[in-house]
SEBABA-675792 format. One line per 10 residues: number of its first residue (from 1); their letters; for each residue x, y, z of C-alpha. Coordinates in Angstrom, 3 decimals, always signed. Each point is the difference from the previous one (the first is absolute). Example, Ala and Ser with C-alpha at 12.3 -4.5 7.8 and 13.67 -1.06 7.14 Angstrom:
<atoms>
1) AS) +12.300/-4.500/+7.800  +1.370/+3.440/-0.660
</atoms>
This chain:
<atoms>
1) MAEIPAAPGV) +0.000/+0.000/+0.000  +1.272/+3.475/-0.796  -1.141/+3.496/+0.804  -0.897/+2.126/-2.987  -0.765/+3.695/-0.218  -3.412/+1.396/-0.595  -1.285/+0.734/-3.424  +0.644/+3.599/-1.118  -1.988/+2.130/+2.405  -2.277/+2.962/+0.382
11) VIREVGPRDG) +0.218/+3.242/+1.957  -2.637/+0.621/+2.627  -0.500/+3.632/+0.920  -1.357/+0.668/+3.471  -2.579/+2.822/-0.076  -1.159/-0.173/+3.624  +1.683/+3.203/+1.237  -1.724/+1.935/-2.804  -3.189/-1.652/-1.282  -0.376/-2.114/+3.126
21) LQNARAVMPT) -0.328/+3.000/+2.290  -2.387/+2.061/-2.162  -3.137/-1.447/+1.606  +1.489/-0.613/+3.453  -2.118/+1.378/+2.819  +2.990/+1.308/+1.942  +3.244/+1.741/-0.933  +3.053/-2.220/+0.479  +2.814/+1.843/+1.827  +3.086/+0.577/-2.124
31) ARKLAWIAAM) +2.283/-2.055/+2.241  -2.411/-2.941/-0.089  -0.286/+0.355/-3.773  +3.782/-0.165/-0.413  +0.211/-3.041/+2.288  -2.646/-1.747/-2.088  +1.834/+0.829/-3.228  +3.262/-1.285/+1.499  -1.626/-3.310/+0.975  -1.264/-0.495/-3.539
41) AEAGLAEMEV) +3.376/+0.926/-1.480  +1.671/-2.594/+2.207  -2.387/-2.593/-1.429  +1.467/+0.635/-3.461  -2.351/+2.507/-1.598  +2.169/+2.012/-2.374  -2.341/+2.837/-1.001  -2.869/+1.775/+1.663  -2.452/+2.846/-0.423  +0.897/+1.917/+3.136
51) ASFVPPAAMP) -2.212/+3.092/-0.239  -2.443/+2.187/-1.902  +0.952/+3.639/-0.522  -3.465/+1.506/+0.389  -1.325/+2.862/+2.145  -0.016/-1.132/+3.672  -3.473/+1.450/+0.468  -1.320/-2.401/-2.648  +1.862/-3.011/+1.382  +1.445/+0.413/+3.516
61) QMADAAAVTR) +1.616/-3.447/-0.180  +2.492/+1.424/-2.547  +0.960/+3.188/+1.860  +3.442/-1.492/+0.690  +0.621/-1.075/-3.624  +3.252/+1.924/-0.434  +1.390/-1.048/+3.382  -0.820/-3.668/-0.638  +1.499/+0.029/-3.497  +3.237/+1.635/+1.183
71) AVRARHPGFR) +0.308/-2.409/+2.908  -0.580/-3.060/-2.177  +2.673/+1.146/-2.470  +2.478/+0.581/+2.836  -0.691/-3.216/+1.948  -0.480/-2.397/-2.916  +2.439/+0.997/-2.769  -0.640/-3.159/-2.014  -3.736/+0.557/+0.066  -2.044/+1.561/-2.825
81) AIALAPNLRG) -2.197/+2.696/+1.489  -3.038/+0.937/-2.097  -2.508/+2.779/+0.573  -3.350/+0.983/-1.455  -0.591/+3.581/-1.133  -3.191/+1.130/-1.758  +1.583/+3.118/-1.512  +3.229/+1.818/-0.806  +0.202/+1.674/+3.393  -0.200/-3.337/+1.787
91) AKDAAAAGAQ) +2.545/-1.522/-2.414  +2.489/+2.751/+0.765  -0.463/-0.543/+3.738  +0.412/-3.768/-0.421  +3.204/+0.396/-2.007  +1.384/+2.481/+2.548  -0.579/-2.602/+2.716  +1.894/-2.628/-2.008  -2.711/-2.118/-1.642  +1.572/-2.138/-2.736
101) AIIVPVSASE) -3.279/-0.461/-1.855  -3.131/+2.134/-0.041  -3.435/-1.364/-0.842  -2.461/+2.449/-1.527  -3.545/-1.437/+0.209  -2.285/+0.330/-3.014  -3.511/-1.424/+0.132  -1.517/-1.862/-2.904  -3.385/+1.037/+1.397  -0.902/+3.657/-0.518
111) AHSRANVRRT) -2.141/-0.030/+3.153  +2.839/-1.377/+2.118  +2.480/+2.444/-1.535  -2.097/+2.965/+1.085  -0.469/-1.450/+3.492  +3.625/-1.053/+0.483  +2.087/+2.820/-1.510  -2.668/+2.619/-0.822  +0.929/-0.132/-3.695  -1.364/-1.602/-3.140
121) RDEQVAEVRR) +1.839/-2.976/-1.379  +1.525/+2.066/-2.823  +1.085/+2.699/+2.439  +1.794/-2.614/+2.103  +1.766/-1.396/-3.083  +1.209/+3.540/-0.639  +1.223/+0.123/+3.613  +2.011/-3.176/-0.605  +1.605/+1.727/-2.987  +0.911/+2.964/+2.230
131) VVDWARGLGE) +1.557/-2.310/+2.570  +1.971/-1.844/-2.685  +1.279/+3.236/-1.546  +1.107/+1.231/+3.420  +1.661/-3.313/+0.899  +1.994/-0.067/-3.222  +1.631/+3.246/+1.047  +1.433/-1.671/+3.107  +2.580/-1.929/-2.016  +1.315/-3.522/+0.281
141) NRPVIEAGIA) -1.138/-0.718/+3.585  -3.588/+1.120/-0.466  -2.773/-2.090/+1.544  -1.879/-2.497/-2.142  -3.444/+1.340/-0.876  -2.739/-2.609/+0.161  -3.578/+0.582/-1.089  -2.424/-2.173/+1.935  -3.337/-0.570/-1.733  -2.567/-0.157/+2.809
151) TAFGCSLQGL) -3.431/-1.641/-0.457  +1.386/-1.850/-3.038  -2.384/-2.906/+0.569  -3.135/+1.858/+1.062  -1.191/+2.788/+2.264  -2.672/+0.223/+2.696  -0.754/+3.593/-1.044  -0.178/-0.579/-3.752  -0.610/-3.713/-0.298  +1.457/-1.688/-3.065
161) VPERDVVDLA) +3.276/+1.441/-1.294  +0.381/-1.009/-3.678  +3.238/-1.854/-0.634  +0.618/+2.157/-3.070  -0.001/+3.066/+2.274  +2.723/-1.561/+2.139  +2.129/-0.912/-3.017  -0.401/+3.486/-1.473  +0.922/+1.518/+3.363  +3.104/-2.201/+0.238
171) RALAEAGADV) +1.065/+1.196/-3.441  -0.581/+3.631/+0.954  +2.099/-0.422/+3.144  +2.800/-1.648/-1.958  -0.130/+2.849/-2.506  +0.127/+2.433/+2.922  +3.360/-1.546/+0.885  -0.816/-2.196/+2.997  +2.818/-2.493/+0.538  -2.421/-2.650/+1.284
181) VALADTLGYA) -3.769/-0.465/-0.262  -1.602/-2.201/+2.671  -3.520/-1.422/+0.278  -1.987/+0.216/+3.241  -3.118/-1.958/+0.917  -1.065/+2.701/+2.458  -3.371/-1.555/+0.819  +0.989/-3.664/-0.230  -2.426/-0.637/-2.858  +2.445/-1.787/-2.328
191) TPSHVRRLVR) -0.202/-3.648/-1.002  +2.845/-2.109/-1.435  -1.295/+0.194/-3.572  -0.369/+3.769/+0.308  +3.585/+0.257/+1.272  +1.302/-2.103/-2.905  -1.845/+2.042/-2.612  +0.999/+3.377/+1.371  +3.649/-0.903/+0.626  +0.309/-1.307/-3.572
201) AVRAEIGAAR) -1.701/+3.032/-1.491  +2.012/+2.562/+1.973  +3.280/-1.821/-0.652  -0.775/-0.022/-3.726  -0.729/+3.730/+0.146  +3.002/+1.259/+2.012  +2.512/-2.869/-0.106  +1.006/-2.491/+2.674  +2.889/+2.132/+1.283  -2.408/+2.756/+1.102
211) LGNLHLHDTL) -2.657/-2.210/+1.581  +0.301/+0.251/+3.777  -1.467/-1.689/+3.047  -3.445/-1.433/+0.593  -1.615/+1.676/+3.017  -2.691/-2.365/+1.271  -2.703/+0.467/+2.600  -1.804/-3.003/+1.482  -3.529/+1.326/+0.389  -1.613/-3.084/-1.523
221) GTALANAMAG) +2.684/-2.546/+0.881  +1.481/-0.236/-3.517  +3.329/+1.774/+0.490  +2.179/-3.127/+0.226  -1.640/-1.539/-3.080  +0.525/+3.312/-1.793  +3.660/+0.012/+1.024  +0.507/-3.429/-1.562  -1.718/+1.162/-3.188  +2.342/+2.987/-0.143
231) LEEGVRGFDG) +2.998/-2.221/+0.639  -0.982/-2.275/-2.868  -0.221/+3.063/-2.253  +3.554/+1.059/+0.831  -0.605/+2.522/+2.800  +3.032/-0.019/+2.303  -0.980/+2.591/+2.592  -2.886/-0.098/+2.485  -1.195/+2.344/+2.744  -1.155/-1.289/+3.363
241) ALAGLGGCPF) -0.649/+1.408/+3.477  +0.917/-1.846/+3.162  -3.122/-1.286/+1.759  -2.136/+1.050/-2.976  -0.184/+3.641/+1.068  -1.137/+2.711/-2.338  -2.645/+1.469/-2.201  -0.802/+3.233/-1.737  -1.894/+2.619/+2.044  -1.404/+1.442/-3.243
251) APGSVGNVAT) -1.388/-3.284/-1.369  -2.871/-1.309/+2.151  +0.341/-3.718/+0.590  +3.752/-0.138/-0.538  +1.356/-2.223/+2.751  +3.290/-1.724/+0.682  +2.813/-0.852/-2.351  +1.071/-3.568/-0.549  +1.882/-0.992/+3.139  +3.729/-0.012/-0.755
261) EDLVHLLESE) +0.569/-3.085/+2.143  -2.720/-1.940/-1.864  +1.475/+1.041/-3.353  +3.497/-1.093/+1.058  -1.330/-3.359/+1.197  -1.769/-0.655/-3.299  +2.945/+0.932/-2.207  +2.649/-1.827/+2.015  -2.214/-3.089/+0.184  -0.263/+0.124/-3.804
271) GVHTGIDLPR) +3.800/+0.051/-0.300  +0.293/+3.734/-0.713  +2.768/+1.688/+1.977  -0.903/+3.282/+1.719  +3.075/+0.457/+2.193  -2.270/+0.474/+3.034  +0.247/-1.929/+3.275  -3.660/-0.829/+0.636  +0.228/-0.768/+3.771  +1.788/+3.336/+0.553
281) LVAAREALAQ) -2.573/+1.775/-2.104  -2.847/-1.457/+2.058  +1.871/+1.036/+3.146  +0.112/+3.595/-1.315  -3.750/+0.123/+0.607  +0.829/+0.499/+3.680  +1.706/+3.325/-0.745  -3.057/+0.975/-2.050  -2.365/-0.900/+2.828  +2.038/+2.083/+2.452
291) GLPGEPLQGR) -0.189/+2.980/-2.343  -3.739/-0.356/-0.635  -1.499/-1.612/+3.106  -3.543/-1.147/-0.599  +0.234/+0.157/-3.803  -1.442/-3.212/-1.551  +2.750/-2.046/-1.675  -0.777/-2.436/-2.812  +1.970/-2.808/-1.620  -0.651/-3.722/-0.312
301) VAAAGLPPTY) +3.543/-1.182/+0.699  +0.149/+1.872/+3.299  -3.453/-1.243/+1.001  +0.635/-3.661/-0.847  +3.686/-0.178/+0.820  +2.783/-0.907/-2.391  -0.700/-3.509/-1.360  +2.559/-2.627/+1.056  +0.281/-0.953/-3.681  +1.204/+3.474/-0.985
311) RPAATRVVPA) +3.448/+0.133/-1.588  +1.363/+3.247/-1.491  +0.776/-0.267/-3.686  +3.659/+0.862/+0.600  +0.538/-3.072/+2.212  -2.100/-2.562/-1.836  +1.756/-3.392/-0.068  -0.530/-2.162/-3.087  +1.731/-3.047/-1.451  +3.296/+0.790/-1.721
321) GAKPPVLPVH) -0.487/+0.623/-3.692  -3.716/+0.721/+0.272  -1.338/+3.148/-1.596  -0.667/+2.911/+2.352  -3.367/+1.653/+0.207  -0.481/+2.254/-2.993  -1.265/+3.530/+0.498  -3.108/+0.468/-2.107  +0.793/+2.353/-2.860  -2.002/+1.517/-2.778
331) GPLAGLRVIE) +0.493/-2.281/-2.971  -1.137/-3.343/-1.374  +3.423/-1.642/+0.490  +0.151/+0.617/+3.759  +1.541/-3.031/+1.729  +2.124/-0.969/-3.010  +3.741/-0.082/+0.749  +2.506/+0.626/-2.798  +3.784/-0.300/+0.280  +1.594/+2.159/-2.678
341) FSHMVMGPSC) +3.579/-0.448/-1.247  +0.240/+2.753/-2.587  +1.685/+3.101/-1.368  -0.475/+2.615/-2.733  -3.625/+0.167/-1.293  -1.619/-3.231/-1.212  +0.010/-1.967/+3.253  -0.601/+3.027/+2.240  -2.967/+1.121/-2.109  -1.541/-3.468/+0.336
351) GMILADLGAD) +0.484/+0.121/+3.774  -1.371/+3.542/+0.171  -3.235/-1.039/-1.728  -0.498/-2.828/+2.493  +0.893/+2.271/+2.924  -2.346/+2.761/-1.131  -2.785/-2.586/-0.108  +0.629/-0.905/+3.644  +2.636/-2.758/-0.027  +2.782/+0.040/+2.605
361) VIKVEPGPRG) +3.034/+0.310/-2.296  +3.385/-0.531/+1.649  +2.900/+1.230/-2.109  +3.185/-2.009/+0.661  +2.918/+2.302/-0.790  +3.633/-1.132/-0.354  +2.269/+0.892/+2.918  +1.579/+2.163/+1.059  -1.156/+3.008/-2.093  -3.340/-1.189/-1.338
371) DNTRRLTGAA) -1.452/+0.166/-3.482  +2.414/+1.662/-2.438  -3.008/+1.619/-1.659  +0.013/+2.464/+2.898  +3.270/+1.461/-1.288  -0.821/+0.373/-3.693  +0.171/+3.471/-1.522  -1.160/+1.819/-3.123  -2.971/-1.550/-1.776  -0.189/-2.738/+2.667
381) LGFFPTFNRN) -0.035/+2.349/+3.001  -3.715/-0.471/+0.688  -0.098/-3.793/-0.278  +0.244/-0.900/+3.697  -2.583/+2.378/+1.535  -2.417/-0.593/-2.863  -0.193/-3.782/+0.159  +0.639/-0.885/+3.659  -2.834/+1.590/+1.985  -2.158/-2.077/+2.366
391) KRSVCLNLKR) +2.843/-2.493/+0.591  +2.122/-1.032/+2.961  +3.770/-0.449/-0.283  +2.400/-2.538/+1.469  +3.671/+0.188/-1.012  +1.866/-3.339/+0.059  +3.293/-1.314/-1.320  -1.318/-3.064/-1.842  +3.521/-1.199/-0.778  +0.530/-0.741/+3.687
401) PEGAAAARRL) -1.613/-3.248/+1.223  -1.751/+1.782/+2.868  -1.497/+2.568/-2.360  -1.185/-2.660/-2.417  -1.543/-1.968/+2.869  -1.888/+3.080/+1.211  -1.334/+0.687/-3.500  -1.146/-3.613/-0.325  -1.978/+0.470/+3.215  -1.777/+2.894/-1.684
411) AAGADVVLEN) -0.734/-2.042/-3.112  -1.316/-2.887/+2.080  -2.873/+2.144/+1.270  -0.687/+1.902/-3.211  -2.749/-0.297/-2.576  +2.090/+1.467/-2.813  +3.681/+0.411/-0.812  +0.804/+2.565/-2.694  +3.388/+0.469/-1.704  +1.438/+1.738/-3.054
421) FRPGAMDALG) +3.708/-0.756/+0.005  +2.114/-1.255/-2.896  -0.524/-3.622/-1.136  +1.441/-2.476/+2.499  +0.728/+2.531/+2.768  -2.694/-1.212/+2.392  +0.855/-3.663/-0.609  +3.650/+0.731/+0.810  -1.050/+1.467/+3.352  -2.261/-2.942/+0.786
431) FGYAALSALN) -3.180/+2.034/-0.501  -1.227/-1.358/-3.332  -3.476/-1.404/-0.490  +1.008/-3.625/+0.548  +1.658/+0.713/+3.355  -2.697/+2.264/+1.422  -2.973/-2.020/-1.228  +1.473/-3.055/+1.725  +0.079/+2.070/+3.184  -3.493/+1.461/-0.522
441) PRLVYCSCKG) -2.183/-1.985/-2.460  -2.756/+2.652/+0.092  +2.407/+2.684/-1.183  -0.744/+1.932/-3.195  +3.400/+0.916/-1.461  +0.091/+2.809/-2.571  +3.055/+0.726/-2.140  -0.033/+3.261/-1.930  +2.493/-0.721/-2.764  +1.387/+1.547/-3.154
451) FLPGPYEHRT) -1.292/-2.880/-2.132  -2.347/-2.916/+0.596  +1.404/-3.515/-0.718  +1.460/-0.211/-3.479  +3.213/+0.723/-1.915  +0.427/+3.441/+1.624  -0.776/-0.936/+3.605  +3.611/+0.200/+1.200  +0.554/+3.492/-1.367  +0.037/+3.044/+2.248
461) ALDEVVQMMG) -2.716/+2.463/-0.989  -0.770/+3.662/+0.590  -3.060/+1.992/-1.023  +2.113/+1.550/-2.800  +1.129/-3.416/-1.180  -3.494/-1.370/-0.472  -1.325/+3.272/-1.429  +2.715/-0.116/-2.650  -0.272/-3.700/-0.873  -3.785/-0.042/+0.424
471) GLAYMTGPPG) -0.774/+2.795/-2.469  -1.297/+2.590/+2.480  +2.985/+2.331/-0.468  -0.492/-0.216/-3.789  -3.683/+0.939/+0.400  +0.756/+2.904/+2.366  +2.774/+1.927/-1.734  +0.319/+1.698/-3.394  +1.023/-2.166/-2.998  +3.526/-1.293/+0.479
481) RPLRAGSSVN) +0.189/+1.299/+3.583  -1.366/-2.619/+2.419  -1.021/+1.637/+3.262  -0.936/-1.613/+3.292  -3.296/+0.974/+1.602  +0.337/+2.701/+2.658  -0.760/-2.318/+2.926  +0.878/-3.494/+1.235  -3.091/-1.287/-1.772  +0.991/-3.665/-0.267
491) DIMGGMFGAL) +1.406/-0.206/+3.524  -3.179/+1.445/+1.488  -2.363/-2.038/-2.182  +2.122/-3.105/+0.567  -0.429/+0.517/+3.739  -3.737/+0.360/-0.513  -0.184/-3.256/-1.989  +2.037/-1.655/+2.754  -2.589/+1.134/+2.563  -2.803/-1.371/-2.201
501) AILAALRERE) +1.775/-3.339/-0.261  +0.495/-0.111/+3.787  -3.710/+0.603/+0.618  -0.914/-2.706/-2.505  +2.360/-2.466/+1.726  -1.439/+0.866/+3.407  -3.489/-0.663/-1.351  +1.159/-3.361/-1.297  +1.593/-0.747/+3.385  -3.451/+0.277/+1.578
511) ATGRGGLVQS) -1.025/-3.049/-2.054  +3.217/-2.058/+0.090  +1.583/+0.984/+3.308  +3.356/+0.465/-1.731  +1.856/+3.010/-1.285  +2.015/+0.137/-3.190  +2.461/+1.873/-2.200  -1.171/+2.974/-2.054  +2.126/+2.207/-2.230  -0.384/+3.370/-1.667
521) GLFETNMVLM) +2.217/+0.924/-2.945  +1.259/+3.475/-0.895  +0.359/-0.840/-3.693  -3.389/-1.660/-0.109  -1.574/+3.046/+1.669  +1.407/+2.147/-2.788  -1.630/-2.322/-2.527  -3.437/+0.715/+1.498  +0.662/+3.675/-0.738  +1.066/-0.881/-3.543
531) AQHMARAAIE) -2.939/-2.274/-0.811  -2.091/+2.678/-1.755  +2.926/+0.934/-2.258  +0.776/-3.638/-0.778  -3.637/-0.501/-0.981  +0.149/+2.998/-2.335  +3.258/-1.244/-1.545  -1.640/-3.356/-0.694  -3.069/+1.641/-1.562  +1.923/+2.443/-2.225
541) GEDPEPFGDP) +3.007/-2.186/-0.740  +2.502/+2.710/+1.024  +1.318/+1.662/+3.127  -2.073/+2.933/+1.246  +1.568/+3.429/+0.140  +1.198/+1.070/+3.470  -1.951/+2.456/+2.112  +2.960/+2.354/-0.228  -0.367/+0.247/-3.776  -1.652/+3.312/-0.943
551) AMRKPWPVYD) -1.428/-1.741/-3.062  -1.648/-2.766/+2.051  -3.432/-0.833/-1.379  -2.643/+0.868/+2.550  -3.622/-1.100/-0.343  -1.434/+3.326/+1.250  +0.086/+3.556/-1.349  +1.354/+1.508/+3.234  +2.195/-2.046/+2.315  +2.958/+2.271/+0.679
561) VFSAAEPGEQ) +1.766/+2.480/+2.278  -0.703/+3.682/-0.694  +1.415/+3.295/+1.276  -2.255/+2.429/+1.869  +0.360/+3.785/-0.038  +2.517/+0.109/+2.879  +3.616/-0.826/-0.941  +0.868/-3.601/+0.860  -3.515/-1.046/+1.016  -1.293/-3.077/-1.820
571) VFVGVVGEGQ) -3.140/-2.130/+0.026  -0.686/-3.430/-1.503  -3.370/-0.252/-1.769  -1.680/-3.053/-1.490  -3.143/+0.131/-2.141  -0.932/-3.649/-0.490  -3.614/-0.124/-1.199  -2.077/+1.545/-2.775  -2.428/+1.559/+2.476  +2.928/+1.403/+1.971
581) WRAFCDAFGL) +1.437/+1.429/-3.220  -3.166/+1.919/-0.853  -0.321/+1.439/+3.522  +3.708/+0.832/-0.019  -0.324/+1.944/-3.269  -3.008/+1.934/+1.346  +1.850/+0.966/+3.177  +3.182/+1.187/-1.712  -1.352/+1.758/-3.109  +0.825/-2.738/-2.524
591) ADLRDDSGLA) -3.387/-0.130/-1.730  +1.571/-0.349/-3.454  +1.732/-3.217/+1.047  -3.158/-1.256/+1.696  -2.057/+0.526/-3.180  +2.577/-1.381/-2.450  -1.654/-3.036/-1.678  +3.423/-1.528/-0.476  +0.462/-0.141/+3.775  -3.120/-1.952/+0.896
601) TMSQLAEARP) +1.567/-3.198/+1.383  +2.770/-0.678/+2.466  +2.181/-1.596/-2.663  -0.367/+3.118/-2.192  +0.837/+2.212/+2.958  +3.099/-2.077/+0.807  +1.210/+0.305/-3.597  -0.497/+3.775/+0.129  +2.190/+0.510/+3.090  +2.638/+1.975/-1.981
611) RILPRVAQVF) -2.502/+2.779/-0.727  -2.022/-0.255/+3.237  +2.868/+0.273/+2.495  +1.397/+3.388/-1.099  -3.483/+1.540/+0.318  -0.506/-1.473/+3.462  +3.487/+1.080/+1.097  -0.702/+3.564/-1.146  -3.235/+0.175/+2.015  +1.570/-1.488/+3.138
621) AALPKAELMA) +3.039/+2.294/-0.162  -2.285/+3.003/+0.483  -1.640/-1.402/+3.182  +1.403/+0.099/+3.541  +0.586/-3.486/+1.372  -2.678/+0.286/+2.704  -2.668/+1.136/-2.464  +0.971/-2.714/-2.479  -0.310/-2.739/+2.627  -3.288/+1.399/+1.321
631) RLEALGVPFA) -1.533/-0.136/-3.481  +1.254/-3.537/-0.590  -1.319/-1.194/+3.358  -3.424/+1.512/-0.727  -0.033/-1.885/-3.314  +0.975/-3.317/+1.566  +2.980/-0.244/-2.340  +3.067/-1.879/+1.358  +2.775/+2.443/+0.908  +2.954/+0.281/+2.354
641) PIAKPSDLFS) +2.497/+2.661/+0.996  +3.611/-1.131/-0.403  +0.982/-0.558/+3.620  +3.421/-0.460/+1.566  +0.586/-2.202/+3.086  +0.009/+2.966/+2.386  -3.389/+1.158/-1.336  -1.676/-3.164/+1.256  +0.431/+0.784/+3.709  -2.701/+2.672/-0.318
651) DPHLLASGGL) -2.293/-1.804/-2.435  -3.518/+0.739/+1.334  -1.395/-3.409/-0.936  +2.824/-1.908/+1.714  -0.363/+2.138/+3.103  -3.789/-0.253/+0.185  -0.164/-3.732/-0.674  +2.607/-1.082/+2.549  +2.321/-0.957/-2.841  +3.180/+1.316/+1.622
661) LAVDLTGAEG) +1.594/-1.535/+3.106  +2.341/+2.103/+2.165  +3.128/-2.161/-0.332  +3.254/+0.561/+1.895  +2.823/+0.590/-2.498  +2.923/+0.117/+2.421  +0.828/-3.693/-0.467  +1.327/+0.794/-3.489  +3.650/+0.274/+0.986  +1.095/+1.081/-3.463
671) AREPHAARAG) -1.301/+3.496/+0.851  +1.671/+1.130/+3.196  -2.263/+3.014/+0.460  -3.324/-0.639/-1.740  -1.853/+3.123/-1.082  -3.099/-1.384/+1.739  -0.001/-2.478/+2.891  -3.449/-1.236/-1.058  -1.976/+0.126/-3.196  -3.337/-1.251/-1.259
681) LPALPVSLGG) +0.735/-3.094/-2.089  -2.703/-1.891/-1.905  -2.152/-2.581/+1.751  -1.020/-3.192/-1.760  -2.371/+0.907/-2.865  -2.941/-1.879/+1.516  -2.837/+0.698/+2.412  -1.168/-2.695/+2.407  -3.215/+0.473/+1.928  -0.059/+3.645/-0.976
691) SRPALRRQPP) +3.528/+0.868/+1.131  +3.556/-0.145/-1.305  +2.556/-2.363/+1.581  +1.638/+1.958/+2.802  +3.508/+0.780/+1.191  +0.460/-1.983/+3.225  +3.809/+0.034/+0.212  +2.626/+2.290/-1.413  +2.833/-1.626/-2.001  +2.061/-1.689/+2.723
701) RVGEHGREVL) +3.443/+0.952/+1.229  +2.650/-2.678/-0.448  -0.929/-2.850/+2.336  -2.509/+2.204/+1.830  -2.223/-2.922/+1.008  +2.653/-2.689/+0.331  -0.476/-0.858/+3.649  -3.791/-0.068/-0.086  -0.039/-2.081/-3.187  +2.436/-2.562/+1.407
711) REAGLTDDEI) -1.918/-0.213/+3.279  -3.106/-0.759/-2.055  +1.940/-2.822/-1.643  +0.630/-1.494/+3.438  +3.556/+1.157/+0.737  +0.714/+0.957/+3.603  +1.415/+3.350/+1.050  +3.331/-1.673/+0.790  +0.163/-1.571/-3.464  -0.805/+3.337/-1.624
721) ADLAAGGVLA) +2.607/+1.773/+2.125  +2.607/-2.565/-1.092  -0.863/+0.619/-3.668  +0.387/+3.738/+0.485  +3.242/-0.331/+1.954  +1.436/-2.308/-2.667  -0.776/+2.427/-2.828  -2.618/-2.320/-1.529  -2.957/+2.248/+0.828  +0.400/+3.652/-0.891
731) GAA) -2.033/+3.132/+0.447  -2.296/-1.120/+2.838  +0.264/+2.124/+3.116
</atoms>
């Protein structure tokens, strides 16, 4: 038997000293309040809402907000002190007292907004913008500005709060600059299905990186079920109040929060690590009772006593080699474990797809410095951060027997092994399909190779190599000047086909009980891209002209790049139907071309391109780019501005649809001082259940998760320490 660590955990934010005291009948003395906070901090709570910066006359319990915040910062330097402020004045006071994050409440219910902050919903959004603008002027150490959407799941004053209103409000708050947008069930009306729907919708609207905590009240006894629903949707932060204190004085019927101790018990019992010592947390209720004598305290764990069967997730003992509990994540592949031996693009892109869909992908990097892709420069500088998100890293020297043995332990408990090294490299290390399938018969083993079995299979391939030999470079460049496509198209698509093959093999494993070998070929991927041109060559009996040939025959009258009125501004326009052509001519003053009887069919129009294009170019050159695109969009004609990579970070569709993930770029060692530490990089181009696959983990540091991964494989702390001391395990602290 071996101890293993908990599954990746969540952060529980204690809100008792703020929300918990709002409805208290008595005012807790400051000294008692600080003693209560200290007892909870000693139990392992790492962040807490310590105060509300509101007028003392409105809420006497918060008259000592500044004193409490300053004292907490001084006495608990490792603690994250958070304050609520309904306006800019309160935010300034909170920051002056040392609050590291400031929550500005915004109600989804108009009625509650007027009762709570004496403003309309839109006026409070504007107040958030004022707070954000002020905070940005404070520089690097400014507090985080959170917008908390109150009454997100219903309101006793208004009744039903339409989900669309909440989503629109979340977008408005994100556009106002809020760093985080949280959802609060102020009245405790939510149900698990409601939580799932709203979390998905808001995440799709503002992106996973901006979605904050779930704040749950337990009015109707559903808070714990709602917490599990949020957890399954990828929420990783939850609010709770010790002893279930709390409520909103401006929302009739709002009673206690979910009890923090009950929430900790549930999560730890489910194998989700919170970092909180539950017996100590329950004991902290005594300090609360001394501060508020006579106040009713709730909480099922305290009432029933800690069950004798309770074991914290961090100390769970399981048989060596068994899989640890898996934290529920948003994605259909949750619970699937993938061990990835890869570098460059093809293998990492395959692993990224699986990871984005919820699989636990463990990247095994070669010791001592990790994946060489991290250190590439020039055109390859972005490879590592782009294709290694949502993964964990362990760095092992596989050429040492101890390192190879540790990696085999990982493979023994895996569902999938993925590799993309040169032919024979994995066999030489003892990690080929034959060796690992003998160890784990249920293993699906995917090799992303240059060539599938055949005369070329022992060659080393690159994307350029297969583009050149596979005809894609010929089709891309001008005649006589083969040109590779401007992206790693075959590597990325080859990784995608590898992921498809893995999923097919896993489906087959459900029927047979056994895994198998699957392969994806770089050259063969290129041939999928070339199939349409091969078909044309067979039909016409000659090679087609390349796309880079100005004389290339196009089947439409307009399918080209044109200059707008501004110097250097260009727009692609395609007119690909006879009805489109007539509407196009009407909109741009080309009635003579529209009425020409010799231009009645698409084939006639295509033949007349030499006389059509100069006329169109002349018209477009007199129009500003914005006006040109507006006219084309109104017509429904395909068009596109000619964008550069840097233009895409501000693309309104990508931003609004959750299509960009805020990825850490600092792991790209080829750039010592990156211009931006983070950037929005594209999510998978799919939507599942109404939302885009989320960013759960930043690209890992070298060996960042080595110790936790090896513990999960059944190694003891002493064995792991020996590997680190012997230089076999690198990068793990």
